[in-house]
C-alpha positions in Angstrom: -216.6 126.9 18.8 -218.6 127.6 15.4 -217.4 131.3 16.1 -214.3 130.4 14.1 -216.9 129.0 11.4 -218.9 131.9 11.1 -219.3 135.3 11.7 -216.8 138.5 11.5 -213.4 136.3 11.7 -214.9 133.0 9.6 -212.7 130.3 8.8 -212.4 131.2 5.2 -211.5 135.0 6.0 -209.4 134.1 8.9 -206.8 132.4 6.6 -206.8 135.1 4.3 -206.6 137.8 6.8 -203.5 135.9 8.6 -201.7 135.8 5.0 -202.0 139.5 4.8 -200.3 139.6 8.2 -196.9 139.3 10.1 -196.7 136.2 12.0 -197.4 138.3 15.0 -200.5 139.7 13.7 -199.7 143.1 12.2 -200.8 144.4 8.8 -197.7 146.1 7.1 -198.9 146.6 3.4 -197.1 148.7 0.7 -199.5 149.8 -1.7 -199.2 150.3 -5.1 -202.2 149.9 -7.1 -202.5 153.8 -8.0 -203.3 154.3 -11.4 -202.8 157.5 -14.0 -200.8 159.5 -10.7 -198.4 156.3 -10.8 -197.8 157.0 -14.7 -197.2 160.2 -14.3 -194.3 159.8 -12.1 -193.0 157.8 -14.7 -193.5 160.3 -17.5 -195.4 163.7 -16.7 -197.4 162.8 -20.3 -198.7 159.8 -18.3 -200.4 158.7 -21.6 -197.5 158.3 -23.3 -196.5 155.0 -20.5 -197.1 152.0 -22.0 -198.8 149.1 -20.1 -195.6 147.1 -20.3 -193.8 150.3 -18.8 -195.9 150.3 -15.7 -196.0 146.5 -15.1 -192.1 146.6 -15.5 -191.9 149.5 -12.7 -194.3 148.2 -10.4 -192.9 144.8 -10.1 -189.5 146.3 -10.1 -190.7 147.7 -7.0 -192.2 144.8 -5.7 -189.4 142.8 -6.0 -187.1 145.1 -4.1 -189.4 145.5 -1.5 -190.8 141.9 -0.8 -189.1 140.8 2.2 -190.3 144.2 4.0 -194.0 144.0 3.6 -196.4 141.5 4.8 -198.7 142.1 1.5 -199.3 144.0 -1.4 -201.7 146.1 -2.1 -202.0 145.6 -6.2 -204.1 146.9 -9.1 -205.8 144.5 -11.4 -204.4 146.3 -14.7 -200.4 146.2 -14.2 -199.6 144.5 -11.5 -201.9 141.9 -9.9 -202.1 139.1 -12.4 -198.1 139.9 -13.5 -196.8 139.8 -10.1 -198.4 136.1 -9.8 -197.5 134.9 -12.9 -193.9 136.0 -12.4 -193.7 135.3 -8.9 -192.6 138.1 -7.7 -195.0 138.4 -5.0 -194.0 135.8 -2.5 -195.7 133.0 -1.9 -195.7 133.8 2.0 -196.8 137.5 0.9 -200.6 138.5 0.9 -202.3 140.1 -1.9 -204.7 142.5 -1.7 -206.6 144.4 -4.6 -209.4 147.1 -5.3 -212.7 146.5 -7.0 -213.3 149.9 -7.1 -212.9 152.1 -10.5 -210.8 155.6 -9.3 -210.7 158.6 -11.2 -207.3 160.4 -10.2 -205.7 162.8 -12.1 -202.0 163.4 -12.4 -202.4 166.8 -11.3 -203.4 165.6 -8.0 -207.1 166.0 -8.7 -210.0 163.6 -8.5 -213.5 162.6 -8.8 -215.6 161.5 -6.1 -217.9 159.4 -7.9 -218.2 155.5 -6.2 -218.0 152.5 -8.3 -217.0 149.4 -8.8 -215.2 148.7 -11.9 -216.5 147.0 -14.8 -215.9 143.3 -15.7 -214.1 142.7 -12.1 -215.6 140.9 -9.2 -215.7 139.2 -6.0 -215.6 136.2 -7.5 -213.1 136.7 -10.2 -210.8 138.3 -7.3 -211.0 135.0 -5.3 -210.5 132.8 -8.2 -207.0 134.7 -8.4 -206.1 133.8 -5.0 -205.9 137.1 -3.6 -206.1 137.6 0.3 -208.6 140.5 0.5 -211.1 143.0 -1.8 -210.4 146.7 -1.1 -213.2 149.2 -2.2 -212.5 153.1 -1.8 -215.7 155.0 -1.2 -215.7 158.9 -1.4 -217.9 159.3 1.7 -220.1 162.3 3.2 -223.0 161.4 4.7 -224.9 164.1 3.6 -224.2 163.6 -0.4 -226.7 162.5 -2.6 -225.3 159.1 -3.1 -224.9 158.4 0.4 -227.8 155.7 0.5 -226.2 154.0 -2.7 -223.1 153.7 -1.4 -224.8 152.1 1.7 -226.2 149.6 -0.5 -223.2 148.9 -2.5 -220.8 148.2 0.3 -224.0 146.0 1.4 -223.7 143.9 -1.3 -220.0 143.7 -1.5 -220.0 142.4 2.3 -222.7 139.8 0.7 -220.7 138.6 -2.0 -217.4 138.7 0.4 -219.0 136.0 2.6 -220.3 134.0 0.0 -216.6 133.5 -1.4 -214.9 133.7 2.1 -212.6 136.7 1.1 -212.2 139.7 3.7 -213.8 143.1 2.7 -211.3 146.3 3.3 -213.2 149.5 3.0 -211.7 152.5 2.7 -214.0 155.7 3.3 -212.1 159.0 1.6 -213.4 162.4 3.0 -213.9 165.1 0.4 -215.3 168.5 1.1 -219.2 169.8 0.2 -219.6 172.0 -2.3 -218.6 175.4 -1.9 -216.7 174.4 1.2 -212.8 175.1 1.1 -210.7 171.9 1.8 -208.2 174.1 4.2 -210.6 176.1 6.5 -210.9 175.4 10.2 -214.7 173.7 9.5 -213.8 172.0 6.6 -211.1 170.3 8.9 -213.7 169.8 11.8 -216.2 168.3 9.2 -213.5 166.0 7.8 -212.7 164.7 11.5 -216.0 163.8 12.1 -216.9 162.2 8.9 -213.7 159.8 9.4 -214.9 159.1 12.9 -218.5 158.4 11.7 -217.4 156.5 8.4 -216.0 153.7 10.8 -219.4 153.3 12.9 -221.1 153.4 9.1 -219.3 150.9 7.4 -218.3 148.7 10.2 -221.9 148.4 11.2 -222.7 147.0 7.5 -220.5 144.0 7.8 -216.7 144.7 6.8 -214.1 143.1 7.8 -211.4 145.5 8.0 -211.4 149.5 7.9 -208.6 150.9 6.1 -208.8 154.8 7.7 -207.5 158.2 6.6 -205.8 159.8 9.2 -208.2 161.6 11.9 -206.5 164.9 12.4 -203.9 167.4 10.6 -200.2 167.2 11.6 -198.7 168.5 8.3 -198.4 172.2 9.2 -197.9 171.3 12.9 -194.9 169.3 13.7 -194.5 170.0 17.0 -198.1 171.3 18.3 -199.0 168.9 20.8 -202.7 170.3 21.0 -203.0 168.6 17.6 -201.5 165.5 18.5 -204.4 165.3 21.6 -207.1 166.0 19.2 -205.6 163.3 17.1 -205.2 160.8 19.6 -209.0 161.3 20.7 -210.4 161.0 17.2 -208.2 157.8 16.6 -209.4 156.5 20.1 -213.1 156.7 18.7 -212.5 155.0 15.6 -211.1 152.3 17.5 -214.3 152.1 19.8 -216.4 152.3 16.4 -214.5 149.5 14.9 -215.9 147.1 18.2 -212.8 144.8 17.6 -212.9 144.6 13.5 -209.5 145.5 12.6 -208.2 148.6 11.3 -205.3 150.2 9.6 -204.1 153.6 8.5 -203.6 154.6 4.9 -200.7 157.5 3.9 -202.1 159.8 1.8 -200.0 162.1 -0.1 -198.2 163.3 3.1 -194.5 162.9 3.9 -193.0 160.0 5.4 -192.3 162.0 8.7 -195.7 163.2 9.0 -196.8 159.2 8.0 -194.4 158.1 10.9 -195.6 160.4 13.3 -199.5 159.4 12.7 -198.8 156.1 12.8 -197.7 156.2 16.5 -200.8 158.0 17.1 -203.5 155.5 15.6 -200.9 152.3 16.7 -201.6 153.7 20.7 -205.3 153.9 19.9 -205.7 150.4 18.8 -204.6 150.2 14.8 -203.1 146.8 13.7 -201.4 148.1 11.0 -201.1 150.4 7.7 -201.5 150.2 4.1 -199.1 153.0 3.0 -197.8 154.1 -0.7 -196.2 157.0 -1.6 -195.2 158.2 1.8 -193.1 154.7 1.7 -192.0 154.7 -1.9 -191.9 157.9 -3.3 -188.4 158.4 -4.7 -188.3 154.7 -6.0 -190.5 155.3 -9.5 -189.4 156.9 -12.1 -185.9 158.5 -12.5 -182.4 157.2 -13.5 -182.2 153.3 -12.5 -178.9 154.5 -10.0 -181.3 156.8 -8.3 -183.9 154.3 -7.8 -181.7 151.7 -6.3 -180.7 154.4 -3.7 -184.4 155.5 -3.0 -185.1 151.5 -2.7 -182.6 151.3 0.5 -185.0 154.3 1.8 -188.0 152.8 1.3 -186.8 149.2 3.0 -185.7 151.3 5.9 -189.1 153.1 6.1 -191.5 150.0 5.9 -189.2 148.2 8.8 -189.4 150.9 11.1 -193.1 151.7 10.6 -193.2 147.7 11.6 -191.2 148.5 14.3 -193.7 151.5 15.3 -196.5 149.1 15.2 -195.0 146.4 17.4 -193.9 148.9 19.7 -197.2 151.1 20.3 -200.1 149.3 18.6 -201.7 146.1 19.0 -202.1 142.5 16.7 -205.6 142.3 14.9 -206.1 138.9 16.9 -204.8 136.8 19.4 -204.8 133.2 18.4 -206.5 130.9 20.8 -204.7 127.8 22.7 -204.1 124.7 21.1 -205.7 123.3 24.0 -208.6 125.2 23.8 -209.3 124.4 20.3 -209.3 120.9 20.5 -211.8 121.0 23.4 -214.3 123.1 21.3 -213.7 122.8 17.9 -214.2 119.3 17.5 -214.8 116.9 14.8 -218.0 117.4 12.4 -217.1 121.0 12.0 -216.7 120.7 8.2 -220.8 119.6 8.5 -221.9 123.1 10.1 -219.0 125.3 7.8 -221.5 127.5 6.0 -224.3 125.8 6.4 -226.0 128.7 8.2 
């Protein structure tokens, strides 16, 4: 069956998606690709943090949590090559890395310019042995750069198809000029943009969507109305993905909130998460004894999140039976592979 040789789950991408997943098809990714805002956890004056300090910190975290994650989202500066060379990233654990250039500030601020990192390409990422390319896009469909972003993502889709590596796109909403981020209108706009982004970028041919949570539970832990609205929005994301796997990011919220969010999106059809600070806050910076204690909590959080996925979500694919493949994917498949 040629569907296994081309299309959204073509053979090369299929193998990579399998590597970033658990054996039963869930994506449990620990994200430590944070730039300057990570350095600020080591030293409030992040400019004083050396490259070696950043690498030691990130590899320490990877080493402690590797058995509990299906993949790591690592940065190309301090943790990707270093994790491969040292073997700290285990052979059976997937590697995802970002191709974007981010402009976070340690104080929590950020720039909203979407750009690819200079001297960092899909081809380079593939040749390192990574399993997926992640691209952050600062997204408003009414923004002046919306068409430029569409063209950028389309080019990345083509590059990733050429090199047979999955493309994960992470659309991040931001308020319009003059729009307060915490107003009711902004919250509605945010959810509408998040849901619309799923259809937008899946339509461009991406392989996985990394979505923000389409709601706001932070200030209303017992608000069933908020949960119901978020559930409907998450179902709309799942429908827009039309079979393309999608996962949720953790943002800057607490673990308690993230855990509730994960249950909602898993029940709507998400197959996983790519979570950072909600999982590992407390395990970076500070005294060694404090970090070791925090790591124990991180392990428990990762294990609990995977349990939530397994209890509520669905795997990103169901592998076909051996008999079906034996009858349909016959000798000569290699002659057709990547020929069209």
